[in-house]
C-alpha positions as CSV (number, residue, x, y, z in Angstrom):
1,M,61.7,-68.3,-53.5
2,K,61.5,-68.5,-49.8
3,I,63.1,-64.5,-49.9
4,I,60.1,-63.2,-51.9
5,I,57.9,-65.4,-49.3
6,T,59.9,-63.7,-45.9
7,S,59.0,-60.8,-47.7
8,L,56.1,-60.6,-48.4
9,I,54.9,-61.7,-45.1
10,L,57.1,-59.2,-43.2
11,I,55.1,-56.8,-45.3
12,S,51.7,-58.1,-44.6
13,L,52.7,-58.1,-40.9
14,T,53.6,-53.6,-41.3
15,I,50.4,-53.6,-43.1
16,F,48.6,-55.0,-39.9
17,L,50.4,-53.3,-37.6
18,I,49.7,-49.6,-38.9
19,F,45.7,-50.8,-39.1
20,K,45.5,-52.4,-36.1
21,E,42.5,-50.8,-33.9
22,D,43.5,-49.6,-30.5
23,P,40.1,-49.7,-27.3
24,K,42.2,-47.3,-25.7
25,N,42.5,-45.0,-28.2
26,D,39.1,-45.2,-29.1
27,S,37.9,-44.3,-25.5
28,I,40.1,-41.4,-25.2
29,A,38.9,-40.0,-28.8
30,L,35.1,-40.7,-27.3
31,I,35.8,-38.8,-23.9
32,D,37.3,-36.1,-26.2
33,A,34.2,-36.1,-28.2
34,K,32.2,-34.7,-25.2
35,K,31.0,-31.3,-25.3
36,E,32.5,-29.0,-22.2
37,V,30.0,-26.6,-20.5
38,L,30.2,-24.1,-17.3
39,V,27.8,-24.9,-14.6
40,K,27.0,-23.0,-11.6
41,K,25.8,-24.2,-8.2
42,L,22.0,-22.5,-6.8
43,K,20.1,-22.4,-4.1
44,K,16.8,-21.6,-3.3
45,K,16.2,-18.3,-1.6
46,K,13.8,-17.1,0.4
47,F,11.5,-15.1,-2.2
48,V,8.5,-12.7,-1.5
49,N,6.1,-11.8,-4.0
50,K,5.7,-8.4,-4.9
51,L,2.1,-6.8,-5.8
52,K,2.9,-2.9,-7.7
53,F,0.3,-0.7,-7.5
54,S,-0.2,3.2,-8.7
55,G,-2.1,5.6,-6.9
56,Y,-2.2,9.4,-5.2
57,T,-2.2,11.1,-1.4
58,E,-5.2,11.8,0.2
59,A,-5.6,14.1,3.1
60,S,-7.7,12.0,6.3
61,R,-10.0,14.7,6.4
62,I,-11.4,17.9,5.0
63,V,-13.7,19.8,6.4
64,I,-15.7,22.8,5.5
65,I,-16.1,25.0,8.5
66,K,-19.8,26.7,8.5
67,S,-21.1,30.0,10.4
68,Q,-24.2,28.4,13.1
69,V,-25.0,32.1,13.7
70,E,-25.7,35.2,12.2
71,G,-23.8,38.7,12.4
72,K,-20.6,40.4,11.4
73,I,-16.8,39.3,11.1
74,A,-15.6,41.3,14.1
75,S,-12.1,39.2,14.3
76,K,-9.6,37.2,12.1
77,T,-6.3,35.4,13.4
78,F,-5.4,32.6,10.9
79,E,-4.1,32.4,7.6
80,K,-4.2,30.2,5.1
81,G,-1.8,27.5,4.6
82,K,-0.4,27.7,8.4
83,F,-0.7,25.2,10.9
84,Y,-3.0,24.9,14.1
85,K,-3.7,23.2,17.1
86,A,-7.0,21.6,17.9
87,G,-9.0,24.1,19.9
88,T,-7.6,27.6,18.6
89,Q,-10.2,30.4,18.3
90,L,-10.0,31.0,14.2
91,I,-12.9,33.9,14.1
92,L,-14.9,35.9,16.2
93,I,-18.6,36.8,15.3
94,D,-19.9,40.1,17.1
95,P,-21.4,38.8,20.5
96,E,-23.0,42.6,21.2
97,D,-26.8,41.4,20.3
98,K,-26.1,38.0,21.5
99,V,-25.2,39.2,24.7
100,A,-28.2,41.3,25.0
101,K,-30.1,38.3,23.6
102,L,-28.3,36.2,26.7
103,K,-29.5,38.7,29.4
104,E,-32.9,39.5,28.6
105,M,-33.4,35.6,28.4
106,E,-31.6,35.6,32.1
107,A,-34.0,37.9,33.3
108,L,-37.0,36.2,32.0
109,L,-35.4,32.3,33.6
110,S,-35.5,34.6,37.0
111,Q,-39.0,35.7,36.6
112,R,-40.3,32.4,35.5
113,K,-38.3,30.9,38.1
114,K,-39.7,32.9,40.9
115,E,-43.5,32.6,39.5
116,Y,-42.9,28.7,39.7
117,E,-41.7,28.4,42.9
118,V,-45.0,30.7,44.1
119,A,-47.3,28.4,42.2
120,E,-45.5,25.7,43.9
121,N,-45.9,26.8,47.3
122,L,-49.6,28.0,47.0
123,F,-50.4,24.7,45.4
124,E,-49.1,22.9,49.0
125,K,-51.0,25.1,50.9
126,G,-54.2,24.2,49.0
127,F,-54.5,28.0,46.9
128,R,-53.3,27.1,43.5
129,S,-55.1,24.7,41.5
130,E,-53.1,21.6,40.0
131,V,-53.3,23.4,36.2
132,K,-52.3,26.4,37.5
133,L,-49.3,25.1,38.8
134,S,-48.5,22.8,35.4
135,E,-48.5,26.3,33.5
136,S,-46.0,27.7,35.8
137,R,-43.7,24.7,35.3
138,T,-44.4,24.8,31.6
139,N,-43.6,28.7,31.9
140,F,-40.3,28.1,34.1
141,E,-39.2,25.4,31.5
142,S,-39.7,27.5,28.1
143,A,-37.6,29.9,30.1
144,L,-34.7,28.1,30.4
145,A,-34.8,26.4,27.0
146,L,-34.6,29.9,25.7
147,Y,-31.9,31.3,28.4
148,E,-30.2,27.9,27.0
149,K,-30.0,28.4,23.1
150,S,-29.0,32.2,23.6
151,Q,-26.2,31.1,25.6
152,V,-25.1,28.6,22.7
153,E,-25.5,30.8,20.1
154,L,-23.3,33.4,22.3
155,N,-20.7,30.6,22.2
156,N,-21.6,30.2,18.5
157,T,-19.8,33.8,18.1
158,K,-15.9,31.9,18.4
159,I,-15.0,29.9,15.4
160,Y,-12.8,27.0,16.6
161,I,-10.4,24.4,14.2
162,P,-11.6,21.4,15.7
163,F,-9.0,19.2,15.0
164,D,-5.2,19.3,14.0
165,S,-5.0,20.5,10.7
166,I,-3.5,22.9,8.3
167,V,-6.0,26.2,6.9
168,E,-6.4,25.0,3.3
169,D,-8.6,28.0,2.2
170,S,-10.8,31.0,3.8
171,F,-14.4,32.0,2.1
172,V,-14.7,35.2,4.3
173,E,-12.6,38.8,5.4
174,L,-12.6,40.6,8.2
175,G,-16.4,42.9,8.5
176,D,-18.0,40.4,6.3
177,Y,-21.4,39.7,6.9
178,L,-22.3,36.1,7.9
179,K,-25.7,33.9,7.6
180,K,-26.2,30.9,9.4
181,G,-24.4,28.3,6.7
182,D,-22.3,30.5,5.1
183,H,-18.8,29.1,4.8
184,I,-16.3,30.7,6.6
185,L,-13.1,28.3,5.9
186,K,-11.8,24.6,4.6
187,V,-9.1,23.0,7.0
188,V,-7.3,19.7,5.7
189,D,-5.3,16.8,7.7
190,L,-2.7,15.1,6.2
191,D,-1.6,13.2,9.6
192,P,-2.6,10.4,8.8
193,I,-2.0,10.5,5.2
194,F,-4.1,8.2,2.6
195,I,-2.7,6.8,-0.2
196,T,-5.8,5.7,-2.3
197,L,-5.5,3.3,-5.2
198,N,-7.8,1.0,-7.0
199,V,-6.9,-3.0,-7.7
200,T,-8.3,-5.4,-9.7
201,E,-10.5,-8.7,-8.7
202,K,-7.2,-10.7,-9.6
203,E,-5.5,-8.6,-7.4
204,I,-7.6,-7.8,-4.2
205,K,-7.6,-11.6,-3.0
206,N,-3.8,-11.3,-2.2
207,L,-4.7,-8.2,0.2
208,K,-5.9,-7.7,3.8
209,Q,-6.3,-5.1,6.6
210,N,-3.5,-4.3,7.9
211,Q,-1.3,-5.1,5.4
212,K,2.7,-3.9,5.1
213,A,2.6,-1.8,2.7
214,I,6.1,0.4,0.8
215,I,4.9,3.7,-0.9
216,T,7.6,5.4,-2.5
217,I,6.8,8.9,-3.0
218,S,8.9,11.7,-5.1
219,G,11.8,8.6,-4.2
220,K,11.3,8.3,-0.9
221,R,10.5,5.3,0.8
222,Y,7.9,5.2,3.0
223,E,5.7,2.6,5.1
224,G,2.5,2.2,6.1
225,F,-0.6,-0.2,6.2
226,I,-4.0,-1.3,4.5
227,N,-6.6,0.5,6.8
228,Y,-9.8,0.2,4.3
229,I,-10.8,-2.5,1.6
230,S,-14.0,-2.0,-0.5
231,K,-16.6,-4.3,-0.6
232,T,-18.1,-3.3,-3.9
233,A,-16.4,-2.6,-7.1
234,D,-16.5,0.3,-9.2
235,E,-19.7,0.0,-11.4
236,L,-17.9,1.2,-14.6
237,T,-14.0,-0.6,-14.5
238,R,-14.9,-3.1,-11.5
239,N,-11.7,-2.4,-9.9
240,F,-11.6,-2.1,-5.5
241,K,-10.9,0.8,-4.0
242,I,-7.9,0.5,-1.4
243,Q,-7.0,3.0,1.3
244,I,-3.1,2.8,3.0
245,K,-2.7,4.8,6.1
246,L,0.6,6.6,6.4
247,K,2.3,9.0,9.4
248,N,2.7,12.1,8.4
249,K,4.0,14.2,11.2
250,D,5.6,16.8,10.0
251,N,2.9,17.2,7.5
252,R,5.7,17.3,4.2
253,I,3.5,14.9,2.1
254,I,1.0,16.8,0.8
255,S,-2.5,15.3,-0.5
256,G,-2.7,14.9,-4.6
257,L,1.3,13.5,-5.3
258,S,1.5,10.6,-7.5
259,T,2.3,7.3,-5.3
260,E,4.2,3.5,-6.1
261,I,3.5,1.1,-3.9
262,E,4.8,-2.4,-3.4
263,V,3.0,-4.8,-1.0
264,G,4.6,-8.3,-0.1
265,T,2.1,-11.2,-0.2
266,K,3.2,-14.7,0.5
267,S,6.9,-16.1,0.7
268,E,8.2,-19.0,-1.1
269,E,11.3,-20.9,-1.8
270,A,12.7,-20.3,-5.5
271,F,16.0,-19.7,-7.4
272,F,16.8,-16.4,-8.6
273,I,18.6,-16.7,-12.1
274,S,19.4,-14.7,-15.0
275,S,17.0,-14.4,-17.9
276,S,19.6,-15.4,-20.9
277,L,19.7,-18.5,-18.8
278,I,16.1,-19.3,-19.4
279,A,15.3,-21.7,-22.9
280,L,13.1,-23.2,-24.7
281,N,12.3,-26.7,-25.9
282,N,10.9,-28.3,-28.6
283,Q,7.3,-28.0,-28.0
284,G,8.2,-24.0,-26.5
285,I,8.0,-24.7,-23.2
286,L,10.1,-22.7,-21.4
287,G,12.8,-24.3,-18.7
288,I,16.7,-24.3,-17.8
289,K,19.2,-27.0,-18.8
290,I,20.8,-28.1,-15.3
291,L,23.4,-31.1,-15.6
292,N,22.2,-34.0,-12.6
293,K,25.1,-36.9,-13.0
294,E,27.0,-35.6,-15.6
295,K,24.0,-35.5,-17.7
296,V,22.0,-32.3,-19.2
297,N,18.7,-32.6,-17.7
298,F,16.1,-29.6,-19.2
299,L,13.8,-28.7,-16.6
300,P,10.2,-26.7,-17.0
301,L,10.0,-23.5,-14.7
302,E,7.3,-20.8,-13.8
303,I,8.2,-17.4,-13.6
304,L,7.0,-15.9,-10.6
305,S,8.6,-12.1,-10.8
306,D,11.0,-10.4,-13.2
307,S,13.4,-7.9,-11.0
308,G,14.6,-6.3,-14.4
309,N,18.4,-8.1,-13.9
310,G,16.9,-11.4,-13.8
311,Y,13.9,-13.7,-12.5
312,W,12.7,-15.6,-9.5
313,V,11.5,-18.7,-11.2
314,K,10.0,-22.4,-9.2
315,V,11.5,-25.7,-10.9
316,K,8.6,-27.8,-11.6
317,N,10.5,-31.3,-10.8
318,E,9.2,-32.6,-7.2
319,F,12.6,-34.6,-6.6
320,L,14.9,-31.6,-6.8
321,N,16.4,-30.7,-3.7
322,N,17.2,-27.3,-2.6
323,E,20.1,-26.7,-4.6
324,I,20.7,-27.2,-8.6
325,F,24.1,-27.7,-11.0
326,I,22.6,-24.5,-13.6
327,I,24.7,-24.7,-17.2
328,T,26.1,-21.1,-17.7
329,Q,27.8,-21.5,-20.4
330,G,27.7,-23.8,-23.4
331,N,23.8,-24.8,-23.4
332,E,22.7,-24.0,-26.4
333,Y,25.0,-26.2,-27.5
334,V,23.8,-29.5,-25.6
335,I,20.6,-31.2,-25.2
336,H,18.5,-33.2,-22.6
337,G,20.3,-36.5,-22.0
338,E,23.3,-35.6,-23.5
339,E,26.4,-36.5,-21.4
340,V,29.1,-34.0,-21.0
341,N,32.4,-32.9,-19.0
342,F,32.1,-29.9,-17.3
343,K,33.8,-27.1,-14.9
344,I,32.2,-25.9,-11.8
345,E,32.3,-22.0,-11.6
346,D,33.6,-20.7,-7.8
347,D,31.2,-18.4,-6.7
348,V,27.7,-19.9,-5.3
349,Q,24.3,-18.0,-5.5
């Protein structure tokens, strides 16, 4: 009987030892149950928000030169498409009749001057009335005006280019007879050249005079400055006209080219993250998952700019420092408030 009782006791002890729970093993099992994620340390960087526009190049000055006198074209010394310095003579209108007219007016002026001098001398001696003296003075001044007018007409037979520019078009040929006001040629000034664009009322508040702009034309980048902002909107589009001034010393940039414009606005501190790391929470809010004291935190964010290979974002958390540990792998399997194991990537952005 004693042997049977002893055997039962041994069997009971064996069963108890087999099924006894070990607290240490429980702790290990709980630790092993935590999910593991990969995190990367991100630091805030200076971000300059850039507004992007499309526009076109435009000559800074376009002038139609017209004839100021009548006459036949005696000389034509320019070619279309060529550049000329200011003051270069391009056209000569036959001055023969203008020279003759000037000589005639010069003789008349000389005569009226002598008549006035005689009348003034006689008036001083009391032999000529003040009325007669006034008539002589009027005749002299009239002759002087006619002489000066004939001088101007003679000078206007020579047509000069008014500023450094390119002859864009010609409306005359050698031997043509011109009347006053007839078009002679068209000149364009491409230095500086203007970039014209239209912006909305939302965009115009971020633009100001002399603000720097980067212009891309046919794959090449140039730097210019805003020199004009319209104060009234277009009645149909409600857009505002903006003009950017760009140096063009060699005249390589021509008028009418399509352009892409970038204008930097305010700068601020922001994080640059990959688009794959942005997630939605249960309320449909955009955000990112970070690690804080071994716990997952979901932080809402504001997207500032899309660069094509990622986003510049501002995280909506006033207690956040200038750096975060963002979950780069495993973020889709963890939720806000969950404790996790983690490994840190070596590189820092």
